[in-house]
N, C-alpha and C positions, 0 to 999 in steps of 0.2 A: 663153906668151900670144900671141894673135894680135891685130893691129891691126884694129879695125872701122872707125874713123873717124880719119883722120890730121889733123894740124894745119891743113893747107890747107882740107880739107873743113869742119872745125870753124869756121874763120874765115869761110868763105864762108856757111855756114848761120847763124851769129850775125848777120852783116851783113843777111842776108835777113830774119831774124826782126825785127830793129830796124825795117826798112822796113815790114814787115807790121804791127807794133805801131803805128807812126806812122800807118798807113793806116786804123786803126779808131778809133772814138770810144766811150767817152771815153778819152783818153790817160791813162796812169797818172800820178798825183801822187806815188805812193810805191812804191818797189821793196822787196820783202821777201824776201830769200833765206833758205832754210832751211839753217842750219848743221848739219853741216859740209860736206856733200856738194855744195852748190850754190855755194860761194864763188868758185870759178874761173869757172864759167859766168856767174854773176851779174856779176862784175867785167868780163868781156868784153862782156856784153850792155849793161851800164851805159855803157861807153865807146862802143859802137856806137850806142846811143840818143843819146848826146851829139853824136856826129858827124852825126846826123840832126836835131839841133836841140832835143832834149828833155833837160832836166836835173832829173829828179825827186829827191826826198829818198830816203834809204835808211835802213831800220831792219832789224834782224835778229831772227829767232826761231831757237831751237835745240830740235830734237826728235830723238829717236833711236828706232829700232825694231830695228836689227840688232846694235848693240853689237859684240862680238867674234866674232859668228857670221854665217853666210850665210843663216840662216833667221830671218825676222822674228818678233818676239814683241810684247809690249805696248808701247805708245808712252810714252816718258818725255819730259815737257816740261822742258827745262833752262832755257829762257828764252822766256817767252810774248810775246804782242803787247803793244805799248805804246799809250799814248794817241795817238801819232802817226798811228795808223790811222783815228782818228775822222773821219768825213765825207770820207775820201779814197778815190780810185779806186786800188786796190792791184793791183800785179802781183806775185803770189806766184811765186817762182822756186825750182826744185829740179833736181837733176841727173838723176834718173830717175823715171819713172812706171812702177811695177811693178804692184802691186795697188791702190795709191792710199790705203792706210791713213794714211800720214803726211800726205799732201796734204789728205785730208779733215779730219784733226785741225787742221792749220794753217789751213785755210780757216775752220773753225769758230772758232778763236781770233781770227782777224781780224774775222769777222762779229760775234762777241760784243763785240769792242772798238769796234764802231761803224763799220766800213768801209762806204762807200757802195756799193762793188762790189769783187769779187775775181776777177781773171782769172789764169790759171795758164800759166806758161811752163816747159817742161822741155827739157833737152838731149836726152834719150832717152825715147821712149815705147815700151815693150815691146809695146804693142797687145794686151794680154790681153783676152780676151772677158769675163772676170769682174772687170775693173777697176771700182773703185767710182765713178770719175769720168773725165772726158775733159779733156785739156789744151786750152787755147785756142791755144797757140803751141808748136810742136814743131820742134826742129832735125832730129832723126833718129828714124825709126820702125822698129820691128820687131826689135830686138836680142834674140834669144831665148837669153840666156846671162847668167851673172853677170859684170857689167862693172866695170872699174876705170879709173882715170886721169881727168884733167881735173877733179880735185877729189873724185871718188868713190873709195872704198877697199875693201880686203879686210882686215878686222881692223886698220885703221889704216895699211896699206901701199898704195902705188900712187897716192896722191892727186896727187903732183907730176908724174906722167907727162903729157907734152904731147899725148897722144892718148887715145882711148877704146878700151880693149882688152877682149877676151874672155878670161876666166880658164878654163884647163883645156882 
């Protein structure tokens, strides 16, 4: 495995994203990470937002598309949006924007739950031409590989790596 983005680069980009989020209106009332891949990024982003003076509520949703494989299949909703999203400006957080299927489903769940708005933040945007949506906030762009670390996994392994690495 090779390191694409190390701990220092991640910390720098998360701090930059927090400042960028604070510079746009409306500020998020609610942060909604997609479990499981976004939990590390979301925790760092939430702390960075707090350092900038924002203290939004946090709710989780859980969706899966990859399971134990590297090829995506249908999306399984393990835990959907709660009533907490109603009339809130939501920041939906995920680890990676690949084709966008999971993020589209998550955004739909939040909209259907009554969110006033849904913005999207991702740690890595692969910048695919055929992606179904665009993220509003991106830490890193253009990783053209299967990536792990910083909460993202390869069949359950690699989530605890303190960096984002390229597999293979």
